[in-house]
N, C-alpha and C positions, 0 to 999 in steps of 0.2 A: 309857320313852322319855327319852333324854338331853335336857338343856337345849339343846345344840347342834342336835340333830335337830328339836326344837320350833321353834327360831329359824329354821331353814332352811325348814320347812314354812310358817311364818307369812310369811316373806319371799316365798315363791313364790306365796302367795295374793294378794299385792298386785301381782303382775306381770300384765300384760295379754298373753294369748296369742291371744285371739280378737278379731276386728273385725266389726262389723255390715255387712251387705250391703243394697242398696236393695230386695231382694225378701224382707225379713224374716229372712233366714238369717244365719249367722255363719261366718267363714272363719278358719282358722289357716294363715297363710302360712309354710311351712318353708324357703323359698328362702334366707333370711338368718337363720334361727333357730339360735342357739347355746346355748339353755338346755335342753340335753338331757343325759341321757335324760328322758323325760316320759311319764306314763301317765294314763289316765282311762277313763271308761266312760259309756255312754248307754243308757237303757232306752227301748224303743218297744213299743207294745202294740196288739193288735186285740182283738176281743171274745172270742176263743178261743185266743189265743197271746200270749206276751210274750217278748221277746228282749233280753238285756243284752249289748251289744257292748263288750268291753273291748279296749283297744289300748295297746301300749307302743312308743314310738318311741325307738330307740337313738341314739347319737351319730353314727352313719353315716346317720341319717335313714331307716333301714329299720324297717318296722312289723311287729309281731307281733299278730295279731288272735285273740281268743277269743270264741266265741258261746255264751252260756248260754241255751238254748232251753227255755222253760217252757210246759207245757200245763196251765193252772190247773184246769180241770174234771176232769182225769184224775188221780185220787188213787191213790197206791200203797198197798200194805199197810204199815201203820205199824210201824216198829221200836220197841222198848221205850223207846228214849232220844230219840224225836222225837214231836212232836205230830201226830196224825193229820190235823188240818186244814191242816197245812203240808207234808204228804208229797206234793208235786206231782210229776208225771211230768216230769222234766227231765234234761238232760245238757249238758255243756260240750264244745264241739268246737273244736279248733285247726285250723290250716291244713293239717294232714296229711290232712284229708278232701277237700281240693280235687283236681280232676282234674289230671293231669300234662299240661302244655302243651309241645309240642316245636316249635321254630322251626328249620327246616333240620335239622341233625343234633344239635342240643343242646337241653337243657331250657331253657325260657324262664322267667326270674325277673323279677318286676315291678320289683325294684330300689328306687330311691330315691324317697321321697315328695316331691311338690311342694307339696301342701296338703291340708287336710281341711275339709270343709264340712258343716254341719248345718242342715237346714231342714225338720224333720219326718221326714227320712231322714238317714242319715249316709253321706257319700261320701268315699272316699280317692282322691286324684288322684296318679298317679305320673308321674315324668319320663319322657320318651320314651327308649326303650331298643331298640336294633336296629331302629329305624324304627317301633316299635309303642308307642303310648301307651295306658295302661290306667286305667280308672276302676272302682272297686268300690263298689257302693252297697247298703246294707242297709235293709230295711223289712219290716213285718209285713203279712200279709193282714188285712183289716179284719173279715172275717166267716167265716173258716175256720181250721182248725188247720194253719197254714202260715206259715213265715218264709222270706224270700227274700234271697239274695245275688245281685245282678245284676252281671255283668261286661260292660263296654264296651271293646272293643279296636279302636283306630283306627290305620289305616296312615298315618303321617306322612311316609313315604318316597316315592321316585320310581318304585318298581317293585312289582309284586304280591308279596304275602307269603303263602307256603303254611305252614299250621300243622296239626298234629295234636293232638287233645284227647282225653285218656284218659277212660274211663268212671268215673263215681262213682256207686256204689249201695251203700248200707248199710241193711240191714233188721234191725230189733230187734222181737221179740215177747215179751210178758210178761203174766202175769195181774195184774190190778189190782183195785182196790176196786169198780169198776163193771163189770168184765168183762175181755175180752181186749183189750190195747192193742197197736197196731201202729204202729211208727215207721219212717220211711223218709227217707233222704237220697239225692237223685237230681238229675242235671243233664239239661238238654235240649240240651246242646251237641252239635254234629255232630262226628263222629270226624275228619273232614278238612275244612279250611276254606281258601279263598283270598280274601284281602282286597286289593282293588285300591287304588291310591293315592287318598287322600282319602275312602275309604269306611271303614265300621266293621262289626264283627260283635258281636252282642249275644247273650248266653245267660244262663240263670239256674241257680242251685243252690237246691234246695227242701228245707227241713227240715219234714217233715210228720208228722202223727199221725192215727190214726183209732181208733174204738171199735167192737169186735165186727164186725158186718157192714156198717157204714156205708161209703159210697163214699169213696175217697181225696179229699182236698181238691182244688179246682181248681188246675191247674198251668199256667196261662197267665200269663206274665210281663207281657204287655201289660194284661190285665184286672186283675190284682192291683195293679199299679202305678197304673193309672187310678183304681181305687177308693181307694187311699191318697191320691192327688193330689186327688181330689174331696173327701175328708174334710178335707184340709189347706186347700183353697180355702174350704170352708164355715166352718171355724174362723176363718180369716183375715178373712172378710167379716162376721162377727157379733161384736158387743160389742167394737168397735174402740177402742183407746186411742191418741190422737194428742197427743204432747207435743213440745217442742223437742229432747228428748233421745232419740236413736235407740236407745241402750242400754236405756232404760226401756221404750220401745215394743216392742223385740224381746223383752225379758224377759217382758213381759205376754203377747205372742203365744205364746212357748214355754210359759208357764204354762197358757194356754188349751189348747194341744195336749195336754199331759200330763194335765190335768184331764179332757178329753173322751175321750181314748183309754183311760183307766183304768177304763172301764165294761165289765164282763164279764158274759157270759150265765151264768145259773144255772137250775136247775130251777124256781125260783120267780120268775124274771124277771131283769131287768137290775139289777146291783148295782155301786156304785162302791167301788173298793178302792185302797189306797195303792200296791200293787206292791212294788218295791224288792227283789225276789227272795224275799220272805217273806210278803207279805200279798195274797192274791188270792181272789176270789169270796167275800168276807166283809166285814163292817164292823168296823173297829177305831175305835170312836167317839172315844176320847181323841186318837188320832193325827190323825184326819181333821178333828176340830174345830180342832186346832192349825194344820193346813195351811190 
């Protein structure tokens, strides 16, 4: 790396992109942002799934999102050049997997970002376009092999909006270390939707996995999000830190979330693991002692 690149990286570290909210979250307001392009990522986990959401915001304030979905308990057959205990069943998915949304006679694009918010979930808020405002929110199931992308489409105009939503269904089957693995990406969106002024339509996209003959994970957006919210409320109300500095308070809350959600189920019981795309369902004592 050149000295110029190092200096640029260091200077960007000292810049403030995010601001704390009163509800323990943080927000990056892009309405007046000119320090672009910018990219970052966030990992969120449940007991049987982990997702690393990576995003890149370009100078036009358009976002490109990648989802690295990891099923820690489902190990693949190891290749000769990789450690068997890290051969997790995982794939990265970009926005090509999303259903095609048509408004009127043309494809609907979410367009320009307004802000990004993190509060135990990560939400991308888009500016209103053609009378429709979109919020995309990502979070894991707390007790199943499922990761969710939630779409909220609000009609901000004065007339009803008719939309068609294409089908998304991707099925992947493969033999793994513990048996037959089944992965599926599916949406519960209706094929035709009419949104009245002031109303909204919500649907989910589910990244799921199952082992052998076990049933598919629960596919209820309301139930999955409620369990995530209940987990976050429990974390928030226990072991509270209150200081005059909202940044320190929020940092402590976020640390509690990551510590509590990084507990994975194993055949021998619950185990805390660092995560990070490489360390799941196992103990890395030196790293965890440092953390």
